[in-house]
C-alpha atoms as one frame of an Amber mdcrd trajectory, in Angstrom:
protein
  90.994-118.429 -85.846  92.455-121.608 -84.475  92.242-123.045 -80.970  95.144
-120.896 -79.735  93.758-117.583 -80.986  95.985-117.027 -84.005  94.814-116.868
 -87.586  96.518-118.916 -90.275  97.728-117.177 -93.420  98.225-113.749 -91.862
 101.257-111.576 -91.300 103.626-112.221 -88.383 102.257-109.153 -86.589  98.896
-110.933 -86.266 100.389-113.987 -84.514  99.242-113.971 -80.894 101.150-114.754
 -77.695 100.512-118.236 -76.251 100.147-117.017 -72.643  96.586-117.483 -71.408
  94.436-114.366 -71.785  97.152-112.445 -73.661  96.198-110.830 -76.954  99.589
-109.207 -77.648 101.398-109.888 -80.891 104.063-112.577 -80.566 107.659-111.638
 -81.345 109.426-114.701 -79.871 109.414-118.471 -80.372 109.745-120.450 -77.157
 111.119-123.737 -78.543 110.824-126.682 -76.165 110.222-130.398 -75.756 109.273
-132.859 -73.062 112.330-135.150 -72.772 110.294-137.952 -71.189 108.291-138.234
 -74.417 110.415-136.843 -77.281 114.024-137.019 -78.454 116.208-134.024 -79.391
 114.714-133.779 -82.881 111.189-132.949 -81.617 110.629-129.218 -81.198 107.374
-127.753 -79.904 106.798-123.999 -80.131 104.911-121.565 -77.967 104.705-117.977
 -79.151 105.512-115.115 -76.791 105.216-111.363 -76.615 107.927-109.327 -74.880
 105.914-109.292 -71.645 105.579-113.102 -71.408 108.810-114.388 -72.955 110.544
-114.922 -69.601 107.418-116.320 -67.924 106.946-119.000 -70.620 110.667-119.834
 -70.674 110.838-120.159 -66.890 107.640-122.241 -66.742 109.250-124.848 -69.007
 112.781-124.606 -67.590 111.483-125.164 -64.048 110.099-128.493 -65.257 113.545
-129.453 -66.615 112.383-129.210 -70.215 115.007-128.097 -72.720 113.970-124.647
 -73.907 115.498-122.150 -76.330 114.006-118.728 -77.066 114.502-117.302 -80.562
 113.104-114.385 -82.545 109.813-115.196 -84.258 111.418-115.606 -87.692 114.198
-117.934 -86.474 113.658-121.703 -86.414 115.328-124.407 -84.319 115.828-127.897
 -85.761 116.864-129.652 -82.550 116.997-128.985 -78.843 119.927-129.966 -76.626
 119.826-133.212 -74.663 118.875-133.028 -71.018 121.867-133.005 -68.704 121.694
-134.251 -65.157 123.854-132.852 -62.406
């Protein structure tokens, strides 16, 4: 097991949600970046189960981080630039 509770080299069903104290299987990628540190080409990924997908998305979106949720098997190469109102 790694620091985040998932095991490398296992099936997707064994990949664990990134929410603290959650042991559910992840089915979503929460793709995000911190725009103060990284440009649009940097994509960080948290894993989410159905129960925590919205929580993790909202946590990042409320901090004005670009965030895109995709199915676990779908990758994102870039995130949109931050727009200011």
